[in-house]
N, C-alpha and C positions, 0 to 999 in steps of 0.2 A: 504493501500500499504507501504510496507516496504521501509527503506530506507537504503542505500551503505555506512556502515562507517568503516574507519580505512583504516589501509595502503592497497594498490592493493595489490590482491593476484592472480598470474597467475602460474601455474605450466603445463608443455607438458608431456605427457607422449605418447612416442611410441611403440606402439605394430606392432610390423613389422613381418607379417606373408607374406612368400613367396608360393606362390602356381604356379607351372610351368603348362602351358598347349602348349604345342609347342612354340609359342614366348609371352603368356600372363603371366603377374605377378601383385599377390591382394597384395595391400598393406593395412594395417590396422593402425589408430591411433586414438588418443581422442585431443582435446583442451579444456581446463578449462576456464570456465568465473567467472568473481568477482562478489563475493555473489549481488545476486537482478539486477543482469545485462545480457543484452544480446548483447552488445558491442564486438567486435571484437578489441584489441589492437593492438599496432603496433606491439610489441613483437610476437602477434599471429598469426597478418599475414605477418609475413617476414616467420616465422617457416612454414606458411601455401606454402609461395612461396617457400620455401628450397624442402618440401617434397614433393609437388606435380608437380611443375615448375620448378624444378632445375636440371632433369634426363638429361643428355645429350644426350644418346641414347635412350630414352623411350618417348613415348607418351603416355599423359590421353586420354583415351575415356570415360572413366565414372565413376562415385562418387554416391556413396549412403550415405545418411547424418541420423543421428539420435539426434534428441536432448531431453536433460534431464536434471532432477532439482533434489535439494537435496528434504529432507523431510520437509522443514519449509513451511508454508504458506498452502492454500486450494486446493484441488485437482483441483479446475478450475482456480483459477489462476497458479500453474504451468503447466498447459497444454499449457496455452497462454504464458509463459515465454519460454518453451521450443519449442514452434512453433518460436514465434521469435528469438530464438539463431540457429536453423535452417534455418531460411528464411535469416537470416545476413550473414550466411557460405556460402547458395548460392549465394545471390548476390556478396559477393566479388570474388565466382569461376568463377560467369559470366563478373565481372568487367575485369577477368585474360584471358576471349576468352573462356572461356568452355559455351557450348550451355547449354540451358533451358533444351532441351529434354535429355541431357546426363547427368543430376540428378535428382537423386531420393529423395526426401523430404519425414522424417518421423519424429514423435516427441512423445512423451512418456510421458511426465510431471512427474510424481515423483513415477510413478509406476513398473519402472524398473532399481530399484538402483540396481548399480554392486558393489557399495562399501557400508561398514558400514557407517549407520546414527548415530551410537553412539559415534562416535568421529568427531572432527573438520575437522580431515584430512578427513575423509570419505566424509564427507556432500560435502569437496572442491572437492575432487575428481568425486563425483556423477552432480555437476553442471556442466556439460560436453555436447561436441556434438561429437560424434562419425561419423569417415571418412573412408569409404571402397571404394578404390580408384583401378582402372581397368586400365593398362597399359599395351601397346605393346610395348616388345622389336622392335625399329626399324630398327635396323642392325645386321649382323651376322659379327664376326670379330673385336670387338671391343677390345681394349687394353686397363687396367687400367693404364700402365704407359702412362706419359707425356714426353713431350719434355725437359721439365725443366729439368729431371731426368737424360737424357742423359751425359753420361762424355764429348761427342765431344773431342777424343783426334784426333791429327794428325797422317793423314794416315789411319785411321778408317773409315770406311762407315756405317751408322747408316739407319735404317726405320723410317720415322718421324711416330711414332704412330697415328692412327684414321685419318689421312689424306689420305681421300680415294673420288676418282671422281665417278659419276654417268657413267656407261657402255658408250662407245661410243664419251664421252661429256669432252670437258674442263670445267666442272661445279663440283666443291666438292659437298659431299653430306650435306647435313644440317648441320650436328654436327661436320664438318670438315673446317667450316667456323671460329671457335672457336680456333680450331687449329692454325689456321694458325696467328689468333692474339697471339697465343704462340711463334712460330716460330719468328716471329717478334720480339717480346719482348726481344726473349733469345740474338737475332741478333744484338739489338741496345745495348744491355747489355755487351756482349762477344765483344768489338770491336776489337780486335786482331783474331779472326776466320775469314779464309777467305776458303769457301766451295764451292764446285761443287753441282748444284742441278740434281738431276738424275732423270730422269722419266722411268716408266712402264707401260706394257700393260697387259691385259689378253686375253686368247683365239686367238689371231693372231699375227704378228709379224707386227704392224701397228707400223712404226718406226717415222712416220710423228705424228700421235695421242701424243706419249709417250714424244717426242720432246715439243709439244704444251703444254703441260702440266706443264712441266718442267722450261718452258720459262714463262708460267704465273706464277707460285710460285716468281719465278725470277723478273720479273717485279714488283708484288706487295711489294715484299722485298725492291726494289729500290723507287717506287711510295711513300713508305710510312719512305724513312729515311735510308734505308741502302746505304751504300757508293756501287756504282758499280763495284770499284776497289776489293770488297771483294767477288764477287759473278761470278760464271759462271754455265752455264749448258749445259746438255747434254741427248739424249735419247736412247736408248736400247730396243726400242720395247718390245718383251716378249724375250729377246733372254736370260735372267738372272730369270727365273720365283723362287720366293722365295718359291711356294708351287706348287705340285702336282695338279693340276686342276681338282678337282672329284664334287665338288658342289660350289653353291655362296659363301661361306665363303672361300673357296680358291683361287676364280676366283677374290673375292674382294682384297684379301691380295696379289696379283698380279697387281691390277692397283693402285700402289702405286706409293708415292715421297721418295728417301732415299735423305742422304747430305753426302757427301765422302768429310773429312776436310783434306784442300789442308796443310794447316799449321794453327797455334795457336800460338801468341804472349803472350799470356797470359794476356792481357791487359783487362780489366773489369770497367766499369763503372756504379753508380746506375742511372737508369733511374725513373726520378719524375714525378709526374704528368701524366704517361701513358696514355690516350687514346684509347681504342679499337676501329678497325676500325669495322663499324656498314653498311656499303653499298657496296654493290658487281654488278660489273655490268658485264657480259657475253654474247658474240655474240655468235650466235647459229648457225651455219654454215652445220650443219649435218641435220638441219632442213630448208627443200626449201618447197615453193610451187612449183606448175607446172606453166610454164611462163603464166601469164595474166589468169590464175586461181584461183579458194576457194577453193580447197583441194591438197591434198599431194600425193607423193609415200608412197607406205606401208613403205620401209625403215624410211621416215622423222616421218608420225604416231608413227612408232613405236619407235624412238629416243623421241618423244614427252612424250608418256605414261611412259618412263624411268624418267624423271622429271617431270612428275606429280605422280608416284608413291613416287616419292622422298618427294616431297611437301606433300601429305597425310600422313605420318610419320613424317613430322618437327613438331616443335614446336617453338614459339618464332619469328618467319620472315614471313614476308608479300611478294610475289613473283608480280610483274608485268611486264607482257611480252607486248613486243610493237612491232608492226606489220607494215610492210610495203607494200604499194601498189601504183599504178602508178594511179588511182582515186579513189574519195571519195567511188562510189557504190561498186568499189572490195573492198576496205578497210571494209568496213561493213561486207560484204559477209567473208571476212577471218578473222575477228575478232569474226563472228559468229562458221566459223567452229574450231575455235582454243577453244572457250567456251565451245563447246560440248564435243570436246576430254579432256579436263582438267574435264571437269562434270562427267563424265564418270569415274573417277579416283579418285576424291578429294571430298570429302564427303562434305567439309566446305565453302562455297564460299566466306567466310572471308579472308580466308589464299592468296587468289590471285586475280588479275583484269587483264582483257585486254584492252589492247586501242593503239590507231594509233599513229606509231612513227611518228610525226612532225617535229621533230629536225634533218632530215636526212642531214648528213655531205655533203656537195662536195669535192670526193677522186677520183681521176682517177689513181689512184696507188693501192687503195686497194675495192678489189671488197664487198660490202656490202652484208650480209647477207637480209634474208627476215625477220628474227624477232632476238631480245634480251631479257633480262631477267634484272631485277635489282630487287637485294635480299635486303630486308631491315631489319636490327632487330626492333622489335617491342618494 
């Protein structure tokens, strides 16, 4: 048995290959191990997090692993060591939420050196695990611009990048939840800004939906510390389309939120210890059951499938659906119905659950929907 001596040596080499087939992207990279070790260091885990799980608009759907060793030691020892290296990478991927069936494991001992074993540098690089990862691009219409990059000058109107909504819903796409935190931080830092949040929709002139979206963003900001005197909101329906609607990407760009800067005193502060919001609750008035029944009209089923499609593309979030009913028997039937509808669109049952809505508030001034969804950051 060899022993590990000397200073820990960890090097990452990323060989990023882009292969596009419709919305599929393939990336490959390598992680290197310490001499005679099969353990992933903290730095290695952080790099895997960044390269596999830190992609805002992409969903990881599969990884192929290949464990390797340098030329030191026997064939049998190196074959076992390369297996353990690949298995430890697989265990870490599973701990991050990837399913076992989506991971392919291979190990080759010292039989496939990629680098020269005549040098110490080459040997170090051969102590590796190769990862070939397949991603699906979650949504079209993604922008690399961030809210923090916007100038936000008085009298100007700005599209808030990547703040998009699921069609027919006051529910942002999963990747837009992070953007809401970015908007919150900017407004907490720039206390001199007064803005009008403007909602827009695609496809038809649904003024109420556009106003509901603008109201939702405004209430979110107020509930997390922005002075309500600095905010107002307005809906425009589809009277101001950003794009001519020819496909889903252009329709998504029209389902947007804009910020019209009313004025700016220039006051800025440093926000220390900002804690991002990691839990959101959304009522779903567009998804209703037939009265006293355990099934839904076609329009409601369609809207539920739109949300399910977004969950399927999501990463890093957990969705809990709360269902309302007048009695326990009907409750169980409705829960089973929603579970079937979601299972038809979402491959992983770990992303969601459906439960009874038990703490129903008594409010005669507000007609409660039949269900709501709680989205939580994992």
